[in-house]
N, C-alpha and C positions, 0 to 999 in steps of 0.2 A: 503494499500499498505506500502512497507516495504521502509524502510529507505537508501537509497544508503550507501554504503561501503565507507570508506575514506580513500582516495589514500594513498598508502602505500609512505612513505620517506626516505633519506639517514637517517636521524634521527633515523627513527624505525629501520631501519637496524643495526644501528652502536651501538644503544641499545642491540638489540638480539648478537650481536657478542662482544660487550664489548670495541667497542671503538669511537672514536668523528665520528661525521659525513663527515669533510674532510676530514679523514682517509678513508673511504668508498668511496669517491669521488675519491680519488687518488688510491684506489684498484683497482675498477671498470675499470679505465682508465689504467690499467698497468702501473702507474708511479712509476720511479725507485727508487724512496725513501719510497718504502712501502716493506717492506719484504715478501718472497714466503711463510711464515707461516700467515703474517697477510692477505693475498691477499685472501689465503685458506680459513682462517674465514669467511671474508668480501662472499668471493664467497657462501661458506654453508651456511650463513645466508641469505642473499639473495634468496638461491634456497627454503628453508625450509619457509620463508616468502612468495614468491611468486612476491618477487619486482622487476618491468622491470624500467631499469633507463629511465628518460624524457628526450631524443634528442632533441625534441624539443624547448624544455623549455634550455636545453646547447646550442643550437645551438643560440639561442636569446639574451642567457646572455655573450657567449664565441667567438660568429662567427665561431663557427666551429660546426658541426652536426657530424663529426667522421663516415661520409657515403661518399662512394667512388661508383658512378655509372660506369657498362660496359656494351657497348654497343656492341654484337655481331650479326654475319649477320645469325647464326645459331646454335640455342642450341642440336641441335640432334647430331651434329658431334665431334665423340670422342677427336680429334685435340686439338678443344678450351676447351674442358673437364681437359686436362692437365695445360692450360693455366691459366684457372681458379682456379683450386689448389693453382699454383706457386705465384697469384696475394694474392689469401686468406693467404696463407703459411704468406708472411708477413703481408699484413694489420691487420691480427689479433691479430699480437705478438704489435702492438702498438695499439689495443682498436679499431679498425675501422671495419667496417659493409661495405660488400658490395652489391650493389643492380645489379640485371642482368632485362637488357633486350633484345629483339633478333628482327631485322630489316627485314629477311626474301630475304635479298640482295635488299633491297629497298633505296635508301638514302634519299626518299622524307619522307617515314615511321620512317626512322633513324631522322630524324630532328623534325618531331614528339614526337618522344619518349621522346628527347635530352631535348625539350621543357617544356614535363611537368616534366621529372625527375631532370630538376633545379627547380622546386617547391618545391622538398625538401630540398634545400639549399646543395646539394653536396659539399664534400672539393676538390674533383678532378673527372674528367672523363675520362676515359680509351675507346678511340675506336678500331676498327677490320681496318686495312687498311685506304688508301688517298681519298678514293673514298664519298665525301660528298659536300650536297649542296652551294652552294656559303652562302645561308642564315644561316645555319650550322656553317660554318667557321667564319663569321661574329660575329653572336652569343658569341661564345667561344672564341672569343678571346676579346670580348667589355665587360665579366663576367670576363677574368682576372685568372680564377682560373687555377690549373695544368691542362693541356689534352695532355695524353698519346698517340699516335698512334700508335699501334702495326700489327707484322706479315708482317711488311714491311719495306724499308726503300726508302725514297725518296728526291726530294731536297729542298724540305721546308716544312716542317710539321707545325700545326697550332700553337706545344708548341715544343714538345718534341717526340723522337720518337723510340720504341727499334722493332728489327726487323732483317729482312737479304732479299738478293736482288733475286726479285723471278725470275727476266731477267736472271740474271748470273744463279740462280738451274736450269733452264730451260736449258740454253745453255749449260752448266757442263754436265746433263746426257744426253744431246744429243750427245753432242760430244761421251758421254761413248758409246753409243750405235752404233755409226759408228764407233769409234775403235775398236771394234767385228765383224766388218767388214760386219756391215745392211749398205745397200746403197738404200732402198724402206722402208720407216720411215712413222709412221701414228703419230698424236698426237689427245689426246681426253682430253677434259680439262673440267673442273667442269664449273658451272653457270658463266657467265659475266657481267651480267645485275649488273651495280655499284659495281665490282669487278676487279678492277685492279691489285688483284695479281694476280687472270689465265690468265687476260691476258698479264700480264709479261714473265708468264711462255710459253706462247706460240711465243709470238717475241722472247723470247731467243732460241727456237725448231726452228723458221725459221730462226734465226741469225745462227746458229751451220750449218744446212742445207746450208746458201749461203757459209759459208767458205768454205766447204767441196764441194763446185761445184756439191751439189746433187738437185735435183728436190723437190719443195714441192705440191704435188697433193694434191687438195684442197680440191677432195672430201672425204681425210681420213683426212681432219682436222677439229676437231667436237667438238662440247661442251655440256654438260647435266649435270641433275642434281647431285650432289655427292651422290647418293647412288647404290647399291649393284644391282638394277635391270637396273640401266644405263650398269654398266660393263657386265650382263647379254645377255642385246640387240645385243650390239657392240660383243660380241662373238659371238653370233645369226646371224649375219650381215656378218663377216667376213668370219665364218664357209660355207657360202652360195656362196661366191666367188668361183671361180673358181680357181684351183690354178697354180702355176707359177709366172707368172710374173706379174700378175693383183692383187697378193695379197701382202701385204706389209711383209715384212721381219720381223718387229719388231715393236711394238709401247710403244710409252710412255705417261701415263696417269697419268695427273696430280693432282692425288687422289690414294691412296691408298684403299679407299673406293669402288670406281669406279674401280678399277683395281683386286681388289680381287673379284667380281663380276662378271670380265670377267675370270680369271682364274678358277675359281668355276663352271660357264657356259660351258666353254672349256673343261673342264674337262669329262665331263655329252655329249659333242659333240664329245668327240673321238677327240677336237684340241689339238695337244701336245704343250706344252708350255716347256722349249724355241724352242724344236724342228721344229715346224709349225711354230711357230712366240712368238718372244723373247718378254718381256712383263717387263716395267720397272714403279714404282708408285712414290707416292711422299707423305711424312708426316712419314714414317716409324712408323706405329701405331702395336698394337699387332696383329691387325687379319691376315695385311699384315706379318707378320713374324709366325702366327698360320700355317696359310695354304701353302699345297703342292702343287707344290712347291711355296718356299717363295720369297717374292718378292724382287728383286732389286728395292730400292726407293732411295730418296733423304732422309736423316736425321733431322729433325729441332728441334732444343731446345724446346721444347714447352713449357717445367714448367719453362727452365730459361728465355722464353719471359716474363711469367708473375711475376717471383720474378725481374727481372731487371727492368720490368715496374712499381712493386708496390714501389721498392725502388725508383729510381728515382721521382715518385710522391710524395714521404715522404718528401723526400731532398727539393724538391722546395716548399714546405708545410713548412720546417723548415728555409725557408732563405734562403738556403745554395746556394751558383754561383753554375752553371750548367756550366762548360768548355765544355762538351761533351753532348750536347741535343739529337743527333742521334747516337745511338750506335747501331752497326751493329754486330750481334752474330753468324754469318755466319751460315754454314751447310755443311752437309757433302754426298757425293755418297757410298752409302752403295750396293756392288755386293753380289747377291745369288744367286739361281737356276735358275730365272726367266727370265733369260737374262744374 
């Protein structure tokens, strides 16, 4: 039986790079005291030797794992991809790594994932939205690490929050459609189970109708998975309705993914957008901009949400005073050809 190889240490990397072990430690942690030239030499030496830092040992010795846990409801949705990029842009500059898990829009599953991830002793936790089990809230408050809730703003976050008002966004988009002369409006939102964000968008839709003294036709208010197929099925349903007063004039779809599926299928069916029905989306995704007609939509600062979230968590870790624990990054209505 071959003898197990000895694990590489910072001393080995330092010897290879011609620097001390403490310099290796500081270089790998992106410490400001290390020059860019020395950092590059250490990283090159580590790569040549195949050295991997022992973050478990670091966590035990320094009470810091350099890990941040991110909980998402869905990793297939491109809007979260932009937020991930923003978070990682900031964390990587400070030597932190990201652990990502997804709950499938299930608060119980989220709680289970958090309990497992906390075993890795992350330095901070980032959550999507404000819908969590009571046990999750209690657990995270008791542990006392920075917790940032994203993609919404609410009256009482667990700790910190970065996002925008989904209610106001839903109301403003509906007001825009009404301003274009539409009086028969439909709404199609994303999954609502354990998802207060899409529920808030529907509430905003209803509020705008009430303000304009327009009816909310319950048969035209739906929710569905955020997939292209959901939009295609919706287009088929609308196409099957007899023309005239029984068909909505405009539809607010609270996801560009669903809206794009609607527009693409509508074109196949001969249902004209916006002449037969105006369509508005949500998120301002590349797909929504690429299809024809391009989607009128709600623009969300997706990457900025990620960057601001990571910066807030790092400030809390550094012990800085946080005067503004809830940051509203806002949104904007982007008019295009679909509505």
